[in-house]
C-alpha positions in Angstrom: 111.7 124.4 49.9 112.3 128.2 49.6 113.3 130.0 52.7 110.5 132.2 54.1 111.7 135.5 55.4 110.2 136.5 58.8 110.3 139.8 60.5 111.2 139.9 64.1 110.4 142.9 66.4 112.4 143.3 69.6 111.4 145.3 72.6 114.5 146.1 74.6 112.7 147.6 77.6 110.3 144.7 78.1 112.8 142.1 77.0 110.4 140.4 74.6 110.2 139.8 70.9 107.6 139.1 68.2 109.0 136.4 66.0 106.1 134.4 64.7 105.9 131.9 67.5 102.6 131.2 69.2 103.7 133.2 72.3 104.5 136.2 70.2 101.2 136.0 68.4 99.4 136.0 71.7 101.4 139.1 72.8 100.7 140.8 69.5 97.0 140.1 69.8 97.0 141.5 73.4 98.7 144.7 72.1 96.2 144.9 69.3 93.2 144.5 71.7 94.7 147.2 74.0 95.1 149.6 71.1 91.4 149.1 70.0 90.2 149.6 73.5 92.3 152.8 74.0 91.0 154.1 70.6 87.4 153.6 71.7 88.1 155.2 75.1 89.6 158.3 73.4 86.6 158.5 71.1 84.2 158.3 74.0 86.1 160.9 76.1 86.2 163.3 73.1 82.4 162.9 72.4 81.6 163.4 76.1 83.8 166.6 76.2 82.1 168.0 73.1 78.6 167.3 74.5 79.6 169.0 77.7 81.0 172.1 75.9 77.9 172.2 73.7 75.6 172.0 76.8 77.4 175.1 78.2 76.7 177.0 75.0 80.3 177.0 73.7 80.7 177.2 70.0 82.3 174.1 68.5 84.5 173.9 65.5 86.9 176.1 63.8 86.3 179.8 64.2 85.1 181.7 61.1 87.6 183.8 59.3 87.4 187.5 58.8 86.1 186.9 55.3 89.0 189.0 53.9 91.5 187.6 51.4 95.0 188.7 50.8 94.0 188.9 47.1 91.3 191.6 47.8 93.8 194.6 47.5 94.9 193.3 44.2 91.5 192.9 42.6 91.9 195.7 39.9 95.3 194.2 38.9 93.9 190.6 38.8 90.9 191.8 36.7 93.3 193.5 34.3 95.5 190.4 34.1 92.5 188.2 33.3 91.3 190.7 30.7 94.7 190.5 29.0 94.5 186.7 28.9 96.9 185.8 31.8 96.5 182.3 33.1 95.3 181.6 36.6 98.6 179.7 37.2 100.5 182.9 36.4 98.3 185.1 38.6 98.4 182.6 41.5 102.2 182.5 41.4 102.4 186.3 41.1 100.4 186.9 44.2 101.8 184.0 46.2 98.7 181.8 46.4 97.5 178.5 45.0 95.5 178.0 41.8 92.6 176.5 43.8 92.5 179.5 46.3 92.6 181.9 43.4 89.8 180.0 41.6 87.7 180.1 44.7 88.4 183.8 45.1 87.4 184.4 41.5 84.1 182.5 42.0 83.4 184.3 45.2 83.8 187.7 43.4 82.1 186.5 40.2 85.1 187.2 38.1 85.8 185.2 35.0 88.5 185.1 32.5 87.8 187.4 29.5 86.7 185.4 26.5 88.7 186.0 23.3 86.7 187.9 20.7 85.8 186.0 17.6 
């Protein structure tokens, strides 16, 4: 019969271990139940705090940004690069941003890559 490898968890502070015995399974189940209860209590406290803040008229959520982008000052340069056929990857790297942020900025400003003439 092949040897089954078992994992054993030791807790030094409490002087107990989880080793697959019936006792350790009961301890693990108790810890699991305590974790579920704590997670539900945290959720309830969070929801109550949000309700209380909303009732006082506080704005919830992340504050809105200024609406400005670090790409705004470079708009003429970016338009020229696009007109000359530069890739979005090249432009994003040049201005220290990601391709997705550049793409969103281009959509916001209704800028498109120049199409090659046929």
